[in-house]
C-alpha positions as CSV (number, residue, x, y, z in Angstrom):
1,X,-24.2,-26.3,60.6
2,X,-24.4,-22.9,59.9
3,X,-20.7,-22.4,58.7
4,X,-20.9,-25.1,56.0
5,X,-21.3,-23.4,52.3
6,X,-22.8,-25.2,49.9
7,X,-22.6,-23.8,46.7
8,X,-22.7,-24.4,42.8
9,X,-20.6,-23.3,40.2
10,X,-21.9,-20.1,38.4
11,X,-23.6,-16.5,39.2
12,X,-25.9,-17.1,42.3
13,X,-29.4,-16.8,42.9
14,X,-30.9,-17.7,46.0
15,X,-33.5,-20.5,46.1
16,X,-36.6,-20.6,48.6
17,X,-34.4,-22.8,51.1
18,X,-31.4,-20.6,51.3
19,X,-28.8,-22.9,49.2
20,X,-26.9,-20.5,46.6
21,X,-28.0,-22.0,43.5
22,X,-27.0,-21.1,39.5
23,X,-26.3,-24.4,38.0
24,X,-27.8,-26.4,35.3
25,X,-29.1,-28.7,38.3
26,X,-33.0,-27.6,39.2
27,X,-32.8,-25.7,42.5
28,X,-35.1,-28.9,43.8
29,X,-32.5,-31.2,42.9
30,X,-29.8,-29.3,44.0
31,X,-31.9,-29.2,47.7
32,X,-32.3,-33.0,47.8
33,X,-28.5,-33.7,46.6
34,X,-27.2,-31.2,49.5
35,X,-29.5,-33.1,52.0
36,X,-28.3,-36.5,50.9
37,X,-24.8,-35.6,51.0
38,X,-25.1,-34.1,54.5
39,X,-26.9,-37.4,55.5
40,X,-24.1,-39.3,53.9
41,X,-21.4,-36.9,55.5
42,X,-23.1,-38.0,59.1
43,X,-22.3,-41.7,58.5
44,X,-18.5,-41.2,58.4
45,X,-17.5,-41.1,61.9
46,X,-13.9,-39.5,63.8
47,X,-12.9,-43.1,65.4
48,X,-11.5,-41.5,68.6
49,X,-14.5,-39.3,69.1
50,X,-18.1,-40.5,69.4
51,X,-19.7,-38.2,66.7
52,X,-19.6,-37.7,63.1
53,X,-17.4,-35.5,61.1
54,X,-20.6,-33.2,60.1
55,X,-21.3,-32.6,63.6
56,X,-18.0,-32.5,64.6
57,X,-17.5,-29.5,62.3
58,X,-14.9,-30.9,60.5
59,X,-16.6,-30.1,57.0
60,X,-15.9,-26.6,56.0
61,X,-17.3,-26.5,52.8
62,X,-19.3,-28.4,50.0
63,X,-19.7,-27.4,46.3
64,X,-21.9,-29.2,43.7
65,X,-20.9,-28.8,40.4
66,X,-23.0,-28.6,37.1
67,X,-21.6,-32.0,36.2
68,X,-22.6,-33.1,39.7
69,X,-19.1,-33.5,41.0
70,X,-18.9,-32.8,44.7
71,X,-16.0,-30.9,46.3
72,X,-15.8,-31.1,49.7
73,X,-13.1,-29.0,51.8
74,X,-12.7,-30.6,55.4
75,X,-10.2,-30.7,58.4
76,X,-9.3,-33.1,61.1
77,X,-9.0,-32.5,64.6
78,X,-5.4,-32.5,64.4
79,X,-3.1,-32.7,61.3
80,X,-1.5,-35.7,62.6
81,X,-4.7,-37.4,63.4
82,X,-4.3,-41.2,63.0
83,X,-6.7,-42.0,60.2
84,X,-5.4,-38.9,58.0
85,X,-4.6,-41.4,55.1
86,X,-7.8,-43.0,55.3
87,X,-10.6,-40.2,56.3
88,X,-10.8,-38.8,52.9
89,X,-11.6,-42.0,51.2
90,X,-14.3,-42.6,53.6
91,X,-15.6,-39.8,52.6
92,X,-15.3,-39.8,49.1
93,X,-17.0,-43.6,49.5
94,X,-19.8,-42.0,51.6
95,X,-20.9,-39.2,49.3
96,X,-20.2,-41.1,45.9
97,X,-22.9,-43.5,46.8
98,X,-25.5,-40.6,46.8
99,X,-28.0,-40.8,43.9
100,X,-27.0,-38.2,41.4
101,X,-23.4,-37.6,42.6
102,X,-20.9,-38.2,39.7
103,X,-17.7,-38.1,41.5
104,X,-15.9,-37.0,44.8
105,X,-13.2,-34.7,45.2
106,X,-12.0,-34.4,49.0
107,X,-9.4,-31.7,49.6
108,X,-8.0,-32.0,53.4
109,X,-7.4,-28.7,54.5
110,X,-6.0,-27.0,58.0
111,X,-6.7,-23.3,57.7
112,X,-8.6,-22.1,59.6
113,X,-7.4,-25.0,62.1
114,X,-10.0,-27.4,63.8
115,X,-11.2,-26.1,67.2
116,X,-14.0,-27.9,69.6
117,X,-16.3,-24.7,69.2
118,X,-16.8,-25.8,65.8
119,X,-19.1,-28.8,67.3
120,X,-22.6,-28.6,67.1
121,X,-24.4,-29.1,70.2
122,X,-25.4,-32.6,69.2
123,X,-21.4,-33.5,68.9
124,X,-21.2,-31.8,72.4
125,X,-23.5,-33.8,74.2
126,X,-22.4,-37.0,72.5
127,X,-18.6,-36.7,74.0
128,X,-20.1,-35.3,77.3
129,X,-19.3,-31.6,77.0
130,X,-22.9,-30.1,77.3
């Protein structure tokens, strides 16, 4: 999705694929990690909506630190979501299984609040809105 940023820790330098990179991690490895992390996020589904959290637009930011710790800012469709206490663990487990990731920190944020316009076309089709 276009609005999710993936960054590294130090001064930016753009790799050929548009990923901001200025880390100790080589650009090709950073690209692989990013792709694998996004793939892992796409395995985590909101139990009330038949779409994954990435396509739903619940992931706001993915930072890959030099030590390969992944920091994720994400939200929920609503602050009172019944899986609010479990979802960060699901994300941590999925991303933590990616080869090369040393740790995962999931930060739940509610600003900006999630709205359905953050959903990809794929998610809109899955819920019958497209």
